[in-house]
C-alpha positions as a Markdown table, in Angstrom:
| # | Residue | x | y | z |
|---|---|---|---|---|
| 1 | Met | 15.8 | 20.9 | 17.3 |
| 2 | Asp | 18.8 | 22.2 | 19.4 |
| 3 | Ser | 17.0 | 22.5 | 22.6 |
| 4 | Trp | 14.3 | 20.7 | 24.5 |
| 5 | Trp | 12.7 | 24.2 | 25.2 |
| 6 | Ser | 12.2 | 24.1 | 21.2 |
| 7 | Leu | 10.0 | 21.1 | 21.6 |
| 8 | Gly | 6.4 | 21.9 | 20.0 |
| 9 | Glu | 7.4 | 25.3 | 18.9 |
| 10 | Trp | 7.0 | 24.6 | 15.0 |
| 11 | Ser | 6.4 | 21.1 | 14.7 |
| 12 | Gly | 4.1 | 18.4 | 16.1 |
| 13 | Phe | 0.3 | 18.4 | 16.3 |
| 14 | Pro | -2.3 | 21.0 | 16.5 |
| 15 | Gly | -3.3 | 22.5 | 19.9 |
| 16 | Thr | -1.5 | 23.0 | 23.3 |
| 17 | Lys | -3.1 | 19.8 | 25.2 |
| 18 | Leu | -1.3 | 16.4 | 24.8 |
| 19 | Ala | -3.1 | 14.4 | 22.1 |
| 20 | Leu | -3.5 | 11.1 | 23.7 |
| 21 | Asp | -5.0 | 9.6 | 20.6 |
| 22 | Lys | -1.7 | 10.1 | 18.9 |
| 23 | Ile | 0.0 | 7.9 | 21.4 |
| 24 | Thr | 0.2 | 4.0 | 20.8 |
| 25 | Cys | 0.8 | 1.7 | 23.8 |
| 26 | Pro | 4.1 | 0.1 | 23.3 |
| 27 | Phe | 2.9 | -3.2 | 24.9 |
| 28 | Cys | -0.6 | -3.9 | 23.4 |
| 29 | Ser | -0.4 | -1.5 | 20.5 |
| 30 | Glu | -3.6 | 0.0 | 21.2 |
| 31 | Pro | -3.8 | 3.9 | 20.6 |
| 32 | Gly | -5.2 | 6.4 | 22.8 |
| 33 | Lys | -6.6 | 4.6 | 25.6 |
| 34 | Phe | -4.7 | 6.2 | 28.4 |
| 35 | Thr | -5.3 | 7.9 | 32.0 |
| 36 | Thr | -3.1 | 10.3 | 33.3 |
| 37 | Glu | -1.7 | 8.9 | 36.6 |
| 38 | Phe | 1.1 | 11.5 | 37.2 |
| 39 | His | 1.9 | 15.1 | 36.0 |
| 40 | Ala | 4.9 | 17.3 | 36.7 |
| 41 | Glu | 6.2 | 20.6 | 35.1 |
| 42 | Lys | 9.4 | 22.4 | 34.7 |
| 43 | Lys | 9.2 | 26.2 | 33.8 |
| 44 | Gln | 11.6 | 27.9 | 31.4 |
| 45 | Pro | 14.1 | 29.9 | 33.8 |
| 46 | Lys | 13.9 | 33.0 | 31.4 |
| 47 | Gly | 10.7 | 32.5 | 29.6 |
| 48 | Ala | 7.1 | 31.3 | 29.7 |
| 49 | Lys | 7.9 | 27.8 | 28.1 |
| 50 | Val | 6.8 | 25.0 | 30.1 |
| 51 | Leu | 8.0 | 21.1 | 29.9 |
| 52 | Asn | 5.7 | 18.4 | 30.8 |
| 53 | Phe | 6.3 | 15.1 | 32.4 |
| 54 | Asp | 3.5 | 12.7 | 32.6 |
| 55 | Thr | 2.9 | 9.0 | 33.4 |
| 56 | Leu | 0.2 | 7.4 | 31.5 |
| 57 | Lys | -1.5 | 4.2 | 32.3 |
| 58 | Cys | -3.0 | 2.2 | 29.4 |
| 59 | Ser | -6.6 | 1.2 | 30.1 |
| 60 | Asn | -6.4 | -1.8 | 27.8 |
| 61 | Cys | -3.4 | -3.6 | 29.3 |
| 62 | Ala | -2.6 | -1.6 | 32.5 |
| 63 | Ser | 0.9 | -0.8 | 31.3 |
| 64 | Phe | 2.7 | 2.5 | 32.0 |
| 65 | Val | 4.2 | 5.0 | 29.5 |
| 66 | Gln | 6.2 | 8.0 | 30.3 |
| 67 | Val | 5.6 | 10.9 | 28.0 |
| 68 | Phe | 7.8 | 14.2 | 27.8 |
| 69 | Trp | 5.7 | 17.1 | 26.0 |
| 70 | Ser | 5.7 | 20.7 | 25.6 |
| 71 | Ala | 3.5 | 23.3 | 23.5 |
| 72 | Gly | 4.2 | 26.5 | 21.7 |
| 73 | Asn | 2.5 | 28.6 | 19.0 |
| 74 | Glu | -0.8 | 26.6 | 19.0 |
| 75 | Arg | 1.0 | 23.3 | 18.7 |
| 76 | His | 2.7 | 20.6 | 20.7 |
| 77 | Asp | 5.2 | 17.7 | 20.4 |
| 78 | Phe | 6.2 | 14.7 | 22.6 |
| 79 | Arg | 8.2 | 12.0 | 23.2 |
| 80 | Thr | 7.5 | 8.6 | 24.8 |
| 81 | Gln | 9.5 | 6.0 | 26.8 |
| 82 | Pro | 9.3 | 3.3 | 25.9 |
| 83 | Trp | 8.1 | 4.0 | 22.4 |
| 84 | Ser | 6.0 | 1.7 | 20.3 |
| 85 | Leu | 7.8 | -0.9 | 18.1 |
| 86 | Ser | 4.8 | -1.6 | 16.1 |
| 87 | Phe | 3.7 | -0.1 | 13.0 |
| 88 | Asp | -0.1 | 0.7 | 13.1 |
| 89 | Lys | -0.1 | 3.7 | 10.8 |
| 90 | Pro | 2.4 | 5.6 | 8.6 |
| 91 | Pro | 3.6 | 9.2 | 9.2 |
| 92 | Glu | 0.8 | 11.7 | 8.2 |
| 93 | His | 3.1 | 13.6 | 5.7 |
| 94 | Tyr | 3.6 | 10.5 | 3.6 |
| 95 | Pro | 1.5 | 10.4 | 0.4 |
| 96 | Ala | -1.3 | 7.9 | 0.7 |
| 97 | Asp | 0.1 | 5.4 | -2.0 |
| 98 | Val | 3.6 | 5.7 | -0.6 |
| 99 | Ala | 2.6 | 5.3 | 2.9 |
| 100 | Arg | 0.3 | 2.2 | 2.2 |
| 101 | Tyr | 3.5 | 0.3 | 0.8 |
| 102 | Trp | 5.9 | 1.6 | 3.3 |
| 103 | Leu | 3.4 | 0.3 | 6.2 |
| 104 | Gln | 3.3 | -3.2 | 4.5 |
| 105 | Ala | 7.1 | -3.2 | 4.1 |
| 106 | Lys | 7.6 | -2.4 | 7.8 |
| 107 | Lys | 4.9 | -4.9 | 9.0 |
| 108 | Ser | 6.4 | -7.7 | 6.8 |
| 109 | Leu | 9.9 | -7.1 | 8.2 |
| 110 | Val | 8.5 | -7.3 | 11.7 |
| 111 | Ala | 7.0 | -10.6 | 10.8 |
| 112 | Cys | 10.1 | -12.0 | 9.0 |
| 113 | Asn | 8.5 | -12.0 | 5.6 |
| 114 | Tyr | 11.6 | -10.7 | 4.0 |
| 115 | Asp | 10.6 | -11.2 | 0.3 |
| 116 | Ala | 7.5 | -9.2 | 0.9 |
| 117 | Ala | 9.4 | -6.6 | 3.0 |
| 118 | Val | 11.6 | -6.0 | -0.1 |
| 119 | Val | 8.9 | -5.8 | -2.7 |
| 120 | Met | 6.8 | -3.4 | -0.7 |
| 121 | Ala | 9.8 | -1.1 | 0.2 |
| 122 | Arg | 10.8 | -1.0 | -3.5 |
| 123 | Ser | 7.4 | -0.3 | -4.5 |
| 124 | Ala | 7.0 | 2.7 | -2.0 |
| 125 | Val | 10.5 | 4.0 | -3.1 |
| 126 | Gln | 9.2 | 3.7 | -6.8 |
| 127 | Leu | 6.0 | 5.5 | -6.1 |
| 128 | Ala | 8.0 | 8.4 | -4.5 |
| 129 | Leu | 10.5 | 8.6 | -7.3 |
| 130 | Arg | 7.7 | 8.5 | -10.1 |
| 131 | Ala | 5.8 | 11.7 | -7.9 |
| 132 | His | 9.1 | 13.6 | -8.1 |
| 133 | Glu | 9.2 | 13.1 | -11.9 |
| 134 | Ala | 12.4 | 10.9 | -11.7 |
| 135 | Lys | 13.6 | 9.5 | -15.3 |
| 136 | Gly | 15.1 | 6.2 | -15.6 |
| 137 | Ala | 14.6 | 2.6 | -16.6 |
| 138 | Thr | 15.6 | 1.2 | -13.2 |
| 139 | Leu | 15.2 | 2.3 | -9.5 |
| 140 | Leu | 19.0 | 2.9 | -9.5 |
| 141 | Asp | 18.6 | 5.1 | -12.7 |
| 142 | Ala | 15.7 | 7.1 | -11.4 |
| 143 | Ile | 17.7 | 7.7 | -8.0 |
| 144 | Asp | 20.6 | 9.0 | -9.9 |
| 145 | Asp | 18.3 | 11.3 | -11.9 |
| 146 | Leu | 17.1 | 12.9 | -8.7 |
| 147 | Ala | 20.4 | 13.1 | -7.4 |
| 148 | Ser | 21.5 | 15.0 | -10.6 |
| 149 | Lys | 18.8 | 17.6 | -9.9 |
| 150 | Gly | 19.8 | 18.1 | -6.3 |
| 151 | Leu | 16.8 | 16.4 | -4.9 |
| 152 | Val | 18.8 | 13.5 | -3.4 |
| 153 | Pro | 22.0 | 14.0 | -1.6 |
| 154 | Pro | 25.2 | 12.3 | -2.8 |
| 155 | Val | 25.5 | 10.1 | 0.2 |
| 156 | Leu | 22.1 | 8.5 | -0.3 |
| 157 | Gln | 22.8 | 8.1 | -4.1 |
| 158 | Asp | 26.0 | 6.4 | -3.2 |
| 159 | Trp | 24.3 | 4.2 | -0.4 |
| 160 | Ser | 21.6 | 3.1 | -3.0 |
| 161 | His | 24.3 | 1.5 | -5.3 |
| 162 | Asn | 25.3 | -0.5 | -2.3 |
| 163 | Val | 22.0 | -1.9 | -1.6 |
| 164 | Arg | 21.5 | -5.2 | -3.4 |
| 165 | Glu | 17.9 | -5.6 | -3.1 |
| 166 | Leu | 17.5 | -2.1 | -5.0 |
| 167 | Gly | 19.2 | -3.5 | -8.0 |
| 168 | Glu | 17.4 | -4.9 | -11.1 |
| 169 | Glu | 17.8 | -8.5 | -10.1 |
| 170 | Ala | 15.4 | -8.1 | -7.2 |
| 171 | Ala | 13.1 | -6.2 | -9.4 |
| 172 | Gln | 12.8 | -9.1 | -11.8 |
| 173 | Pro | 12.1 | -12.4 | -10.0 |
| 174 | Arg | 13.4 | -15.4 | -11.6 |
| 175 | Thr | 13.2 | -19.1 | -11.1 |
| 176 | Ala | 15.4 | -20.7 | -8.4 |
| 177 | Gln | 16.3 | -17.0 | -7.2 |
| 178 | Ser | 17.6 | -16.8 | -3.7 |
| 179 | Pro | 15.2 | -15.4 | -1.1 |
| 180 | Ser | 15.9 | -12.2 | 0.4 |
| 181 | Ala | 17.8 | -12.4 | 3.7 |
| 182 | Ala | 17.0 | -10.6 | 7.0 |
| 183 | Gln | 19.9 | -8.2 | 6.7 |
| 184 | Glu | 19.2 | -7.4 | 2.9 |
| 185 | Ala | 15.4 | -6.7 | 3.6 |
| 186 | Ala | 16.2 | -4.5 | 6.5 |
| 187 | Glu | 18.8 | -2.5 | 4.5 |
| 188 | Val | 16.2 | -1.8 | 1.6 |
| 189 | Val | 13.5 | -0.9 | 4.2 |
| 190 | Asn | 15.9 | 1.4 | 6.1 |
| 191 | Phe | 16.9 | 3.0 | 2.9 |
| 192 | Ser | 13.3 | 3.8 | 2.2 |
| 193 | Asp | 13.1 | 5.4 | 5.8 |
| 194 | Phe | 16.1 | 7.7 | 4.8 |
| 195 | Met | 14.8 | 8.6 | 1.4 |
| 196 | Phe | 11.4 | 9.5 | 2.6 |
| 197 | Glu | 12.8 | 11.5 | 5.4 |
| 198 | Tyr | 14.4 | 13.6 | 3.0 |
| 199 | Leu | 11.8 | 13.9 | 0.6 |
| 200 | Tyr | 8.9 | 14.4 | 2.8 |
| 201 | Leu | 9.9 | 14.9 | 6.4 |
| 202 | Phe | 12.5 | 17.6 | 6.0 |
| 203 | Pro | 10.3 | 19.7 | 3.7 |
| 204 | Lys | 7.5 | 19.4 | 6.2 |
| 205 | Arg | 9.6 | 20.5 | 9.1 |
| 206 | Ile | 11.1 | 23.3 | 7.4 |
| 207 | Gly | 7.6 | 24.4 | 6.1 |
| 208 | Glu | 6.3 | 24.3 | 9.8 |
| 209 | Phe | 9.2 | 26.3 | 11.0 |
| 210 | Arg | 8.8 | 28.9 | 8.3 |
| 211 | Glu | 5.1 | 29.1 | 9.1 |
| 212 | His | 5.5 | 29.4 | 12.8 |
| 213 | Lys | 8.7 | 31.2 | 13.4 |
| 214 | Pro | 8.5 | 34.8 | 15.3 |
| 215 | Gly | 8.2 | 38.0 | 13.1 |
């Protein structure tokens, strides 16, 4: 997106009304329980596009959330401030099995369960690699295989070889093995985020753009 006037043009949620059920309160983590306390609009100087500025009140905890949103081509998208830091549901474009493990990795990281975060993140990555028919005895081999096919960019491939928890040692627990540290767990979870953006988010966004672009 190269302009805020493009918000909601070819990606986001169905319909031209703000989907309150897709917004999670950043303070109590309850989804969709909002009333609109304030609404303002800004019209595009040379066009029909409208940018909306709403202040929502959570009916569960009485906190306020600012939402910037816009619609176009029978879809709309939004940005919130502040945004939720909890992880109640995975992105809709993730496959169900990948999403399940990814969500557990995120929740484990927030709860400081670093070993669990690493195991779940690795499992999510492994499922994604298998779905893309990657070959190799280890995760790193499989990532290299996808890179050789052009499905993973060189920068992501190089990063994978610098994430210790993606190596064979983390895949095979041993007696007296050192626990995963916070930074190491965060790195492998963040690696999974970027991997899934490349494998799932980018194709989804490109597909939406192609489907809804004019002409």
